[in-house]
Every structure is written in structure tokens, then in C-alpha cells.
N, C-alpha and C positions, 0 to 999 in steps of 0.2 A: 638416342642415337650414339653409337659408339664414337670415338674420336678417329680421324682419317688416318693416323699416324700408329694403327695398331699393326705389329710385325705379324700377326696371325693370317693377315688377308695377302692374297694374290693382288696387284693392281695392273690391269692392263690398259692400253688404250687402242681401241679397234678402228680401222682404217676402212672406212666403209666400200670403197671403190675397190673393185679389182685390180692387181697391178698384173701389168702386161710387159714381158722381158725378153729379150731375145734367149732363145734356147740354148743351154749349155752342151746338150746332147746331140741333137740333129742341126743345131746352128743356124735355124732358121730365124728370122726376123720378128719380134711381135708377137709370138704365137705360144710363149710358155705363160699360163696365166694361173694366178694364185690368189689367194686371200690373205690378209697379213693384219698383224696386231703388235704393238711395242709392250714388252712387259718390264715395267719398272719395277716390278718383285714377282716372285713367281715362288709358291710352296712345291716342294716335290711331289705332292699328291694332287696336285693340280695338274704338274705336270706330265706325270703318268698317266692320268685319264686322259688330258689332251692329245699324248702321241698316240694312246688305244683310240683316236677318232682322225687319226691321219695327221696330226700338225707336228711339226719339227721345229727347232731353234737354231738360228745363226747368229751367235752371240745372244743380245736380248732381243733380236726379233724374231717373232713366230710366224710361220706362214703354212698353209694347207693348199695344196695344189688343187685346183678346180678339176676335178678328173675328168669330165666328160665334154670338156673345153680345150683343156691343154693338149699340146703336140705329142708330148710324151708322158704319159700318164706313170706318176709314181706311187708305186703302193709300198706302203710300211710293211716291213721283214721282221721277222725274229727268229732266232734260232733257240732251239731247246736244248742246254747244255747239259742237262742230267742225262740225256740220250745220244748226245754225241760223241759219234767216233769220227777221229780223223780219216780224211781220203788218202789215196796213195800220194797225190800230189801235194796233200798238206804234210804226210811225212816226209816228203823229198825236202821241203822248205825248213823243217826243225833238224833234218839231217846235215841240211847243207849249213845252216848255223852252228850246229855241234861240231862239223870239221873245222871250221873255221875258228871257233874259240879254242879248241883242243889244239890243232896243229898250224893254224894259220891259212890253211888251203882254201883257195878261191876256186869255186866251180868254173870250168872252164866251158864253153858253147854260148850259145845265145841265152840273153835275160832282156827280154823288152820289158820296156818302161811299165810302171805300174798304173793302171788306167785311175785316174781320178776323177771323183764326181765333182759338178760344177761347183764354185764358190757361190758367196750372195753376190760378189760384183757381177758376175756374167750370167746366173740363173737362180739365184736366191734358193739354193741347193746344198749349204755347208753339209759335208759329209766326211765320209772316211775311207781311203784307199785300200785297195787288196789287190794281188795278183791274179790275173785271169788266164795266163798262158802257162802252164806247169807241165812239163814234159819229161821229166827224169824219175823213175822209180828209186824207191829207197827203203832199206830196212834198218834200224837202228840197233839193231843185237850187236851187243860187242861181247869180245873175249876179255880175259885178265890182260893188264898191261903186259906182263912177261910173256904171256904167249903172243899178244900183237907185236910187241917188239922182237921177237924173236921171226915171225914171219916178215916184218919189214925187213929185217937184217938180210934175210934170203933172197927178198925180192931185190934189194940194191945190190947184191952180191953177183945175181944173175944178170942184172941189167948193165953190170957192168964187164960181165963176160962178154954176153952179146953186142954191147959195142966194140970189145975188142976184135970181134968175128967179122965186124962189118955187117950184122944183119940188120934189117929194118922193124922196127916195132910197131903195130898198130893197136889200137884199143876195140876189143872186138865185142859187138855189144851180147852176144849169145853168152859169151865168158861171163860177162858182169851179170846176166840173168843168174846164171848157175850159181856165181859168187853169192848174190842178194839171198838166193834161196838156200843157202846153206847156212845163214844165220851168223857168218862171219864178218869182220867189218868190211864195208862197202869201199873201200879206197880203190883208185883206179887199177884195173888189172891190165898189166902189158901181155900180149900174145905175141910169140916168136914167129914171124913171117921170114923162112929161110930164103937165100939168094935164088933166083930163078935157074933153072937147068942151063947148063953153058956158059955159067959165070962163075965157075970154080965152087960150086957146091958139092960136099961130099955125103950122098944120099946114105951111104952104108954107115955112116956114123950113127951110134945110138944116142938118144936124148941124153940131155944134159942129165947128171946123175942127181944133183940139186935138186931140179925141178920136178924129177920124180919123187924123190923124198919128199918135198913140199905137197903133191897132189896125195902121198900115202898120208902125210898128215892130216891132211884137210879131210880125208874121208875118214880116217879114225875118228877125228872131233866131230863128223857128221853123225855117226853111227853111235858115238857116246852121248850127245845129244837127244838122241832119238830112244834111247834105252839109259836113263840117268843111273839106275838102279844098278845094273851091270857095271858101268863105266866106274861107278864110285869102288864096286868093289876089286876091278881091275886096277884102279890107281892106288888104292890099298894095298893090294898084293905087291905090288911094284914099289912101294913104299913111297908114294907120292904123297906130297902135303894136301889136305884137302881145299886149299886156298886156292891152289893151282886147278881146281876143276871148273871145267866150262859148266856155265849155268843150263840145265836142261831147259828145251824148248816147251812151252806152254802152248796149250791150245787153245787160251783164251788171247784176241788180240790185246797189245799194250793200250793203256787208256791215255788219254791226253797229257794227264800229269806225268806219267811214266815217260811219255816223250820229250816233253818241256824240261822237265828236271832232273834228265839223264845227267849223272855224275860225272864231272871232268877231270882229267889226271891232275896231279898236283903241279906240273909243269906246264899248265896249260899255258898256249901262247896268248890268249886274251881273255880278259874279264869282263863280264858283261852284268850290270848292275842295274837295279830300279829304283828309282824314289816316287812317292806320291804325295801329293800335297794340295789343299784345297786352293781354288783360283776363284778370282772375281767373275762371278755370273750373275743373270737374274734369280736364279736359285738360290733360296734360303737353305742355308747348312741346318741341318737337323741331327741330334745325336739322341734317340729315345734308347731307353735301357733294354727293348727288344730288338732293335737296329744291328746292323755291324758294326765293327768296333770303330772303324772310321767314320761312321755316321753316314749320312745322304748328304748330296749337295754336288758340285761339279768338282771334277779334280783333273789335276795335270800328271800322266805318269811319264815320267824322263825315263829314256834308256841310254845309261852310260858306257861308254866301251872304252877302257883303259883310263877312266877319269875325263874323258871328252865326251859331250852329249851328241847322240846322232840321232835322235828322234824323240817326240813328246806326243805323246796321245792324249785327246780330251774326252772326258768320259762323264757321264752323268750317273749316279748312283741313286737309284729310284727306290720306291719301296717294293716293287714287283720285277725290277730289271736294272740289268746294267745296260744305258744306251751310250753306243758310240756316237762321237759327234764328228770328229775329223782326227789326221794325224800330220805332222809334220815330220819330216825327215831329210837328213842331209842325202842330195843325190850322189855324193861319192860311195854312199854304202847300198845301193838300189842293188846291187849283186846279193845281197842277202834278203832281197823280197820282203823288206820291213813291212808291208802293208799287211801280208799273211800272216809273217809272225806274230805281229802286235795282235791282231784280231785272233788269234790261236790262243795267246796267253790271256786275252780279254775274256776269253770263254772259260779258261781254266780258272782266271780270277773269279768269275760270277759263281761256278760250283762253289769255291772257297768260301764266298760270302752266303751261299746259301748253307752252308754248316751251322752260321751262326743265325740268321734271318731266313726260314724256310720258307716264306713266302717270296723270296727274292729268287727267281728260278729261271728268267728268262734274258737274253741277250738280244737287242736289238739293234740291227745293223744299219738303221735308216730307209732308204728307199730301194726298191727293187724296180729296175725299168726294163720290162723283157723288150717293148719297142726298139732299145738301142741296144744291138748284139755285145757291144763292148761292157755293158752294165748288167750283164745278167750274173756276173761271177759268183754274188751273192748267193745266188741259189744253190752253189755247190757245198753251204754248210749247211747239212742236213742233221737232224730234221728240221724244217724249218716251216714257218707258217706265213701267208699274206693275209692281210686286213681286208676284209669286204668293203668296199667304198661307197656301199649303200645302207648296210646293217651293221657294219663294224664289229662283224663276228670274226674269228681267225680260222682260216681254211688250211688244210695241209698244202704246200706250194705242188705236191705232186696233182692233185686235183685241179689245181688252178691253171697250170701250163698248157693243157689242150684248148681251153678256151682263150689263152693269151696267144696262143698259135694262129687263132681266126679273127680275133679283134685285140685291138691295143687297148680300148676299154672295156672291162667285164665286172659284171657283178656274180661275184662267187659263190656266195649264199643260194643254192639250189631250191631253197623254200620259197616259192612264188609270193605266199601269204606272209612272210615274214618284213618285221619292219625294223627301223631305229629304234631300239628299246630306249636308248638314252636319250632321245631327241627331247626338245623342250616341250614341256606340256603348260607350263603356266608362266608367261611372261612376267606377271606381276611379281612373283618372287626373286626375279633377279634382282642383283643387288650392284647399287650404283652409289659412286662418290662423286657428291655435286658439294661446291661450296666447302672444302675440308670435314663434311660429314658423308657418312655412310647411311643409306635408306634402300629401301624395296623400290623397283620399280614402280608399283602404285602409287607411292607417295611423291616421287620424282616426275610423275606425269603431270603433278600439278604446277610444277615449275616449267615444263616443256613449253617453249614458246612456238617451237616450229612443228605442226603436226607429222609432218612427213618424215621427222625423227625417229619414229616408232619402227619404220621399214627397216632401218639399217640395224636398229637394236634387235629387232626379230631375227635378221639373219646372223647376226652375233651370237645369239642364243641357240639357234640351229645348228652353230657349225660346232660351238664349245659343249653343247649338251645341258641338260638340265641341272646334273651335278655341280659341274663349273660353274653355268650361271647363276646359282644360288650362293657358291661360296667366293669367287672371285668377285673383286672390286671393278666395276668398268667404268672407268673414268669418263665424266661428260663435263664439258666448260660449261 
């Protein structure tokens, strides 16, 4: 028998009775049902296998919703970062952060609070926050700083001129769409609305000459972007330096990395930095030679703005995925949609880890709760999959949604003959820690005083699966 202190084993204490809480989603009392166990220590491989069977951790507490009993079924969801393309709403968040860092601009308009998944205190569902309401389109195409500065200078002059004339200015949505489509910087566009007839308007007065020149300049830039070769020759013929040439539009959409790591001007208004360090958790840190440079385990990712910490994301780096646990953030910076921004950075981070550890290729977002409309936002990160609660196979979310619209609890595997291949098949091979010694359950039964205890052990084995049952140590008093 091996010593109980061997660091290569996970040590868990299973709670045989199901736990009932007030639901943090529908707020009903005593209707959120889950199984739970306490992890004194946990290897990254064991936790990987556990979350692939519907378990999640909140600190050292591991819980698995009883899907056919709980009021709001919680389906494990994972994103596939290698195929991920940010949506328009995701780009809007990245653009908002870029404008804030570069110029200190704060987007005007409504910014709803980010929906938070319930914490362990109210629903045993520690998770991370993302924004659900995203309502402004954006494009991160930028011109050179010289061109951008010239356009902004002209707009300021025009603005001052219009103010002197006593005219009113409104932001016109159509003008914004036109500018976004042109590939130019998407800062706010002022549209001149002249005085109403009868109030001193000179309708015979021609449009402002500077505004006409600006329109010509924009049109010229647009044509040059559509034909980069011709534009290059035209600029060279005029003796213009190549550094001032606007970049040609690419037919390929920008990658997530292009959007996140957009370069900032040297005189940027703010500086955003990131630090990452290991934290205390039940996960045992591991640094195999073929793994990522940072190793496996639990990490805090700190977001520092001008020397001030504004958010902390907790992630688990596991053999096949980055698992997002939860996010803390300063509510004074909620206008930056830090939930979405941190999730996009974590997706990009997963792709970086994949370059070193090829098997690490998924981003786990916790639970998807279709029966709670406010919690459907995780389904916006595509492509993504949901875990079948009966056979534990992954199914693309597009195939799951029609079933979820009809019933809050669903078996996603369409094969009626399919079974849980990872289920417990031999209880005698389950490993037990008893009296500071490890032993198979077949041996432990000789010490077992209460025959009814086996029912709880069998339940545990079925929930964690055969692989974890054979590797993890189940503490028995």
C-alpha cells in the first residue's frame, strides 16, 4: 500500500446527500439541486476529466448539477478558439477599449451591467461574467497617425465654425455606418443640421468648402484602398513617402489577435498591462516538458490600468483547455465591458498556449443556462459545443438550441443506443483512502462497517466516471 501523502493523487471527500439551494438564476427557493464533494487536492488531469463529465469548481468545492431535477439545468459549454471569429458585438467591445486607451474616450450611450453568474453563496455556481447587450457596430481599421490627426484637426475646425454660425449638430446613424464601411477611424461623426427655414437660414449659401474637401479626401482614400497597386503608383508619382500610404483592405476578416493587439500611439492616454501568477487552489501545479511555459494549474490574470488594478480573472490551465472560473472587476470601469474583453483575451491566450501544447485547444466557459434568457450570452461565442448530460459527448450548440427551446432538460446525443462510455464499470477498482493508507475498494470492503455505505460509493463512482474513480482517492472515515 502506498503512503497517503503521495502528491500524485487527487484526494476528495464526497457528500452523499444531494445539496438543495435557492437558485441564483430563477431565484426560487430550494429548487437548485446538485451533488458535491470537497477537493483536498486535485491533479489537472483529474479535473479535466471531471469537467468533461459536468463538474465545476468554486474554490475547493466541486459540484455537479442534478440536471433532471434542478430548476435551471446548467450545461457545460466550451468554445473552439482555433476556429473562433469575433462577432460584430465583440469587435465593438475591443474598439471601445482601444479608443479608451488611445484617446481616453468613453463611449456615450447606455451600458447595461454585465450579467453575473451566481456565486457559491447563493447557488453554488461560481463562474465568470460576460456582457449580453452589445448594440454598437465597429471596425478597427485605422489609418496612419498623420492622416488621422489631419482629419481630426479639420473636423475640429469645422466644429468651431458651425458653432459660430449657431447651427445644431446631431450624430447621424447613417453617416456612422458609411464611415465604418470606409475603413476609416470610427470616431463620432458630426452631421451639420442647418437652422429651420424662417430662422435666418441662407439656403443659397454653398456648403462649407472644408467639408467638401474632407469628403473628397475620404473618397480618394477609399478608392486607394480598393486598388492598392494604383494608389501606390499615384502616391509615388506625387513624391509622397510610402510610410503615409494607407493599408489596403484585406478580403480576409481580422483575426482576434489582430483586434486585441492593435498597436497604440506613443502618446496613448492610458496603459493597460497584464500579469499572471499561480494562486492557491485545489489544483496541483504541474510543469511538464511538453506543456505550456507557464505550466498547468490555477492562475490569476491581473488587468492593470495606469498602475491601478481594475480586474482579476481566475482561470485554470488544464491539459486540454483553459477553464474560466470567474472575474472580479472594479465597477467604475464597467463601461469597458470587462467581462467580454477578458473572455476574448482568454480565448486569444488559449490559442497562444496551443502553439506550445497542441492538445490544449478549448476554452471552457462554465455553464450555459438556456432556461434563463439573461444567461444565454455564452452561446454567442462560436463555434461552441454543449456537453450531453447523459452520454457526455460534445454536440455543436446549433444542434442543441431547437431542443432547448422545447424543453429545459435535454439529451443532446441523438443516438438512442448511445450510453455513457466513461461510466463506472468495476467498483472494486475504485481507490479509497482509509486510515492513512490507499487501497482498492475491494480491500476496503473488509473494513466497511455499514453495508449501506456502498450505495453512496457507487453513486460517487458513476458521477466521476471510471477513470477518475481509479485515480482519485476517496476519503473514507
